[in-house]
N, C-alpha and C positions, 0 to 999 in steps of 0.2 A: 502493499498499500504505500502512495507518495503522499510526501507532506503537503498537506494544506496550505497553498500561497496566500500571503496577507495585501491586501490592496493597501499602499500608503501612496504617500505624495510623489515620490519618485517611480512610483512603479509605470510602466508603459502598457496599456493596456490595447488589447485588439481581439478580435473576434478569431475563435478558436478555426484550425479548419474545419472543412465542409460546413460554415455556420453560414449565412448569407443575409445581408440586410436588405429586405426587398419592400417597395410597396403596392400594397394589394389595391389594384383599381376599381373591383367590385366594393368592398368595402370603405374605400377610402382612408387607410390607413399604412401604417409601415408595423413590418414585423422582423423577427429575426426567426430566419428558417433553418432548423437544424435537421438531422437524421431524427426521425421520426416522430418529432415534435417542432410546437412552431411557437413564439412567444410575441404577444399583440404589444404593440408599444403606445403607449400615451406621447401627447406632443414632448411632455418633459424626456421621457425616458428617450426618446428619438434625437432631443437636442444633445443628450449626453453620448449615446453610443454613435451616431453620424462622428463624434470626437473622436472617437476610440481609434484611431488608425494605426497604431504599432510604431507610431513616431512622438504623438505627444504625451506627456507625463500628465498621470492626476493634475497633478497642482497647476499642467498649462490648460489644462482642461476648464477646471475650475476657474483660473484668472480671464480666459475667453468666456464661460458664462456668466461670471461676473461684470464683464464688461458690456455682456448682451444683455441682459440683465440687471441694470444699475440698482432697482429699487428693492431688490431680494439680498438677504443679509447673509453677506461672503460666509460666515461660519456655517449655515444652515445649507449653502451649496453646496458647500467641501462635505460636509457629513453626507447628504443626501446622495452626491455623485459617487463617493466610496463605498456607501452600502449599495448602491445600485449595481456599482461594478463587481462587488465584493460577493453579492448574491451571484450576478451571472457567472462568475468566476467559480464559484463553489456549484454551479450546476456542470460546469465544462463548456460553458457556452462560450467564455472569455479566457485568454491567457493574460499573465502579469510580466 
């Protein structure tokens, strides 16, 4: 059994192999298509996942979201982004 990866500010998340970010035209929503399962994303989750490109760290993603949504408190954005990425990493949808 492998050790659990922990998401932190220096982690650089990306979708795991064979997982794709897709727009579902019929439902007009974004989703992650994974082998044998799918994850429907709301607008906020899509804002986070679309920035997980394997180049930007969580700290950079949070900073970008803070500039995009200046009325939202930075500490809450940081906490929520880290929690979402950690959840997807725990499910094998993202790699850190």
